[in-house]
C-alpha positions, 0 to 999 in steps of 0.5 A: 531487542531485534529489529521489527522486520529482522530477515523478512523478505518483503515486496513493496508496491508503488515504492518509488515515492510517498508512502511506499518509499517511506516504507522502504526506508523504514523497512530496511531499517527494521531489517527487511530484505526488500523487492521494490516495484513501481512504474517509475522505474528510475526513482525505484532503482534509485531508491533501491540503490541508495538503500544498498549504499546504506548497508541494506539489501534492496532490489528493484523491478518495473511492474505495472500491477494492472497487468497479470503477466508483469505481476507474475514476473515480478513475483518471479523476480522477487523469488529469484532475488530474496529466496522466498516472500515473507510480507508484502505491502501492496501499496500502489494506487492512484487518485483521479482528479474529482468528478461527479459520478454523472460526468465520469468517463468509463475510462476514468472508472476502469483506470482508478479501478484497475490500479487501485483494486485489481492491482491488489487482487493480482498482487496478493493472489501471486503472493498468496500462491508463494505463501500458503504452501509455506503456511506463513506470511503477512500482507498489508494492503493500502486502502483509505479513509475514502475506503470506510466512508464516502466522499463526493466527487471521488466515487471511482476512488471510493468504491476501489478503496472500499473493495480493498477493505472488502477483499482483504477481509475476505482473504484474511478469512480464507488464509487464516488456517494457513498462519497468513495475516492479511490487513489493510491500513486506511490512511487519512490525508498524507503529505505525498506527491500524489496528494500535492498533485491532486490539489494543485489546480484547487488553492482551497483543497488544502485548507479543506483537508486540514479543516477535516484533521483533528489538529489541522495536520496532515500525516507524513508518509512516515507515520502510515509506514510505521503502521504498515511495518508493525502490521507486517511484524510478529508484534501484530500476530493476532491482528487480522482482517482489520482495517486499521485507520491511521488518520490521526482521528479524522473519522473519530467523530463521524 
């Protein structure tokens, strides 16, 4: 049986750590040719170098997904390095510190929406401009369980991740006739460096997160990457416009 992403030219944003780095390693093993991007240029290049050392094709290019010009440059670099684009995993995102809505600054609101939602829009727009003329492709956007329910203290994050689900659904309808699929994954609590930073000053936070997970387990980044790889592959050929829960059943009873 061929590998899941054999010879698929794939872009991964937010690739320096966590889910993005796990996806890069998995996608490479599944046969993908990769362009990796992140604000952390050093970590991203180190990952690409490690993958090349293991015999895979991987390139790295620093880009801020909030910046239209940098996203356009990223796409040019991707096409130059890979020759085309078959798949994209728009995974870059941030989780701001918890804050009630009435105490939230406009700056914090804008920062969260700029990265988590506008960044996905800019990347997806650039990707679709490549894919639509070729009438093929698959895109997966990282939303969250918070994209399917509300969470007190995280209004900006919740709004941004709900936006990713809606954006993915709308785009899926627009490009289905061009044989392009767009889906969103909605992870539960994932044991990543970002999550660890988010709960570092709250010793009760991890216990609370585990209490919401059936079985009390946090996901590993590799488990989320597996779902993204499948959605980007031809084995998910009839899955389109779907927010896929990858949360260990956390939302099943709600």
